[in-house]
C-alpha positions in Angstrom: 15.9 -70.7 -30.9 13.0 -68.9 -32.6 15.5 -66.5 -34.1 17.5 -69.4 -35.6 14.4 -71.0 -37.0 13.3 -67.6 -38.5 16.7 -67.2 -40.0 16.6 -70.6 -41.6 13.1 -70.1 -42.9 14.2 -66.7 -44.4 17.1 -68.4 -46.1 14.8 -71.0 -47.6 12.4 -68.3 -48.8 15.3 -66.4 -50.4 16.3 -69.6 -52.1 12.8 -70.0 -53.6 12.9 -66.5 -54.9 16.3 -67.2 -56.5 17.3 -69.5 -59.3 16.4 -72.5 -57.3 12.7 -72.0 -58.2 13.5 -72.2 -61.9 15.8 -75.2 -61.3 13.1 -77.0 -59.4 10.6 -76.5 -62.2 13.0 -77.6 -64.9 14.2 -80.6 -62.9 10.9 -82.4 -63.7 11.3 -81.6 -67.4 13.8 -82.8 -70.1 17.2 -81.3 -69.8 17.5 -77.8 -71.4 20.0 -75.0 -71.4 19.7 -72.2 -68.8 18.8 -69.7 -71.5 16.0 -71.9 -72.7 14.4 -72.2 -69.3 14.7 -68.4 -68.9 12.8 -67.9 -72.1 10.1 -70.3 -70.9 9.7 -68.5 -67.6 9.4 -65.1 -69.3 6.9 -66.6 -71.8 4.8 -67.9 -68.9 4.9 -64.4 -67.4 3.7 -62.8 -70.6 1.1 -65.5 -71.1 -0.3 -65.0 -67.6 -0.3 -61.2 -68.1 -2.2 -61.5 -71.4 -4.8 -63.8 -69.8 -5.2 -61.3 -66.9 -5.6 -58.4 -69.4 -8.4 -60.3 -71.2 -10.1 -60.9 -67.8 -9.9 -57.1 -67.1 -11.9 -56.6 -70.3 -14.6 -59.0 -69.3 -18.0 -57.1 -69.0 -18.8 -58.7 -65.6 -15.6 -57.4 -64.0 -16.1 -53.7 -64.9 -18.5 -52.9 -62.1 -16.0 -54.2 -59.6 -13.1 -52.3 -61.2 -15.1 -49.0 -60.8 -14.5 -49.3 -57.0 -10.8 -49.1 -57.5 -9.4 -45.6 -56.7 -8.4 -44.7 -60.3 -11.9 -45.5 -61.5 -13.6 -43.2 -59.1 -14.2 -40.6 -61.8 -13.7 -42.7 -64.9 -17.4 -43.0 -65.8 -17.5 -39.2 -66.4 -14.3 -38.8 -68.4 -12.8 -40.0 -71.6 -9.5 -41.8 -72.2 -8.9 -40.1 -75.6 -8.2 -36.4 -75.9 -10.7 -35.9 -78.7 -14.4 -35.3 -78.9 -15.7 -38.8 -79.5 -18.5 -40.9 -78.0 -16.8 -43.3 -75.6 -18.4 -46.3 -73.8 -17.2 -45.5 -70.3 -18.0 -49.0 -69.1 -15.5 -50.3 -71.7 -13.1 -47.5 -70.8 -12.8 -48.8 -67.3 -11.6 -52.2 -68.6 -9.1 -50.6 -70.9 -7.7 -48.3 -68.1 -7.1 -51.5 -66.1 -5.2 -53.1 -69.0 -3.1 -49.8 -69.4 -2.0 -50.2 -65.8 -1.1 -53.8 -66.2 0.9 -53.1 -69.3 2.6 -50.1 -67.6 3.8 -52.4 -64.8 5.1 -55.0 -67.3 6.8 -52.3 -69.4 8.5 -50.8 -66.4 9.7 -54.2 -65.3 11.2 -55.2 -68.6 12.7 -51.7 -69.1 14.5 -52.0 -65.7 15.7 -55.5 -66.7 16.9 -54.1 -70.0 19.0 -51.5 -68.2 20.4 -54.1 -65.8 21.4 -56.3 -68.8 23.3 -53.7 -70.8 26.6 -55.2 -71.9 25.7 -58.8 -70.8 26.5 -61.1 -73.8 26.5 -64.6 -72.3 25.3 -66.6 -69.2 28.9 -66.5 -67.9 28.6 -62.8 -67.0 28.2 -62.2 -63.3 25.0 -60.2 -64.0 23.5 -63.1 -66.0 22.2 -64.5 -62.8 19.7 -61.6 -62.6 18.4 -62.5 -66.0 18.3 -66.3 -65.4 17.2 -66.5 -61.8 15.2 -64.8 -59.0 11.9 -65.9 -60.6 9.9 -65.7 -57.4 11.1 -62.2 -56.7 10.5 -61.2 -60.3 6.9 -62.4 -60.3 6.3 -60.7 -57.0 7.7 -57.5 -58.4 5.3 -57.7 -61.4 2.3 -58.4 -59.2 3.3 -55.6 -56.8 3.9 -53.2 -59.7 0.5 -54.0 -61.2 -1.3 -53.4 -57.9 0.6 -50.2 -57.4 -0.3 -49.0 -60.9 -4.0 -49.2 -60.0 -3.4 -46.4 -57.5 -1.9 -44.0 -60.1 -4.1 -40.9 -60.2 -6.3 -41.0 -63.3 -5.5 -37.5 -64.6 -3.8 -37.7 -68.0 -2.3 -41.2 -67.5 -4.8 -42.8 -69.9 -4.2 -40.5 -72.9 -0.5 -40.3 -72.3 0.0 -44.1 -72.0 -2.2 -44.6 -75.0 0.3 -42.8 -77.1 3.2 -44.8 -75.7 1.1 -47.9 -76.5 0.6 -46.8 -80.1 4.3 -46.2 -80.6 5.2 -49.5 -79.0 2.6 -51.3 -81.0 3.9 -49.8 -84.2 7.5 -50.8 -83.4 6.3 -54.3 -82.4 4.4 -54.8 -85.7 7.5 -53.7 -87.7 9.8 -56.1 -85.8 7.2 -58.9 -86.2 6.9 -58.2 -89.9 10.7 -58.4 -90.4 10.7 -61.7 -88.5 7.9 -63.1 -90.5 9.6 -62.1 -93.8 12.7 -63.8 -92.6 10.7 -67.0 -91.7 9.0 -67.0 -95.0 12.3 -66.6 -96.9 14.0 -69.4 -94.9 11.0 -71.6 -95.5 10.9 -71.0 -99.2 14.7 -71.3 -99.5 14.7 -74.6 -97.7 11.9 -76.2 -99.8 13.2 -74.8 -103.1 16.7 -76.1 -102.2 15.2 -79.6 -101.5 13.3 -79.5 -104.8 16.5 -78.5 -106.7 18.6 -81.2 -105.0 16.1 -84.1 -105.3 14.0 -83.0 -108.3 11.1 -84.5 -106.4 7.7 -83.3 -107.4 6.6 -83.7 -103.7 8.6 -80.6 -102.7 7.1 -78.6 -105.7 3.6 -79.8 -104.8 4.2 -78.8 -101.1 5.3 -75.3 -102.2 2.3 -74.9 -104.4 -0.2 -76.2 -101.8 1.2 -74.0 -99.1 1.1 -71.0 -101.3 -2.5 -71.7 -102.4 -3.6 -72.4 -98.8 -2.2 -69.1 -97.6 -3.9 -67.2 -100.4 -7.2 -69.1 -99.8 -7.1 -68.2 -96.1 -6.3 -64.5 -97.0 -9.2 -64.4 -99.5 -11.5 -65.9 -96.9 -10.4 -63.3 -94.4 -11.1 -60.5 -96.8 -14.6 -61.8 -97.4 -15.3 -62.1 -93.6 -13.9 -58.6 -93.1 -16.4 -57.1 -95.6 -19.2 -59.2 -94.2 -18.8 -58.4 -90.5 -17.0 -55.0 -90.5 -18.8 -53.1 -93.3 -22.3 -52.2 -94.3 -23.7 -51.2 -97.7 -24.2 -47.5 -96.9 -21.8 -47.1 -93.9 -18.4 -48.0 -92.5 -16.6 -46.0 -95.3 -13.3 -46.0 -93.3 -13.4 -49.7 -92.8 -13.9 -50.2 -96.5 -11.0 -47.9 -97.4 -8.6 -49.7 -95.0 -9.6 -53.2 -96.2 -9.4 -52.2 -99.9 -6.1 -50.4 -99.6 -4.5 -53.4 -97.9 -5.9 -55.7 -100.6 -4.3 -53.6 -103.3 -1.0 -53.4 -101.5 -1.0 -57.3 -101.1 -1.7 -57.7 -104.8 1.1 -55.3 -105.8 3.5 -57.1 -103.4 2.6 -60.5 -104.9 3.1 -59.1 -108.4 6.5 -57.6 -107.6 7.7 -60.9 -106.1 7.6 -62.6 -109.5 8.9 -59.8 -111.6 12.0 -60.8 -113.8 14.2 -58.1 -112.2 13.3 -59.4 -108.7 13.8 -63.0 -109.7 17.3 -62.1 -111.1 18.4 -60.5 -107.9 16.6 -63.0 -105.6 16.2 -66.3 -107.6 14.3 -68.0 -104.8 11.9 -65.2 -104.3 8.3 -66.1 -105.2 4.7 -66.3 -104.3 5.2 -68.4 -101.1 6.8 -65.4 -99.3 4.2 -63.0 -100.6 1.4 -65.3 -99.6 2.7 -65.5 -96.0 2.9 -61.7 -95.9 -0.6 -61.3 -97.5 -2.1 -63.6 -94.8 -0.3 -61.6 -92.1 -1.5 -58.3 -93.5 -5.1 -59.5 -93.5 -4.7 -60.7 -89.9 -3.4 -57.2 -89.0 -6.4 -55.6 -90.7 -8.7 -57.7 -88.7 -6.9 -57.2 -85.4 
């Protein structure tokens, strides 16, 4: 009898780890497609991971993290392979974030390999993508815990370079998406203005453009106030100044006659969005 009950309990647990968990969550929400609920579940996973990474960087947690095996010798080493002064207390937090990100990257890399060739939810492997949420979350948690037991060695410096390459690729992809968004935004509003000849659309375009540039200028002022000093921080001044010049050049190019001839709906709205994004990147 006990074996039968155990078997039934195991079956129910397996169901919870499968697509039933996602279906249960979505049953209380407005109806949505399976692919939409999948995006929501992955977004929640990334959000929780981001919050956890921020907690790892909290100053009060660093003394506790030093008791974890990989931190045994971290206070006497550096995470960068160059002769720089490193705050080892902060390095412990960053090492923890590296391990969390390593577990996430490994999970999504495996999922990417499993999904090669899958083009729709009708594929027999699509269930792996759209279900098994309990198991997926357990794998991420287990992978994160296991990553904390990776010997320190050269893991920090090596993973730092992977992070730099991945961050660069992410910024490029994000920039392309933002440019596409700005172009679609401007094209839609310019099209509405041309169809209706209403000054409201023209005013909306102008106000949006001016707000973006105003926010960018405010950001530049704050960067110089908080990240530079009169006789110091030369590198910061160079980066901020170079990015300002690039933004000005891009804005000027967007309204050149040759550009307007090739792209009639190109204008300052798109360049204002990119300028604001560049200032944000400079700060971050």
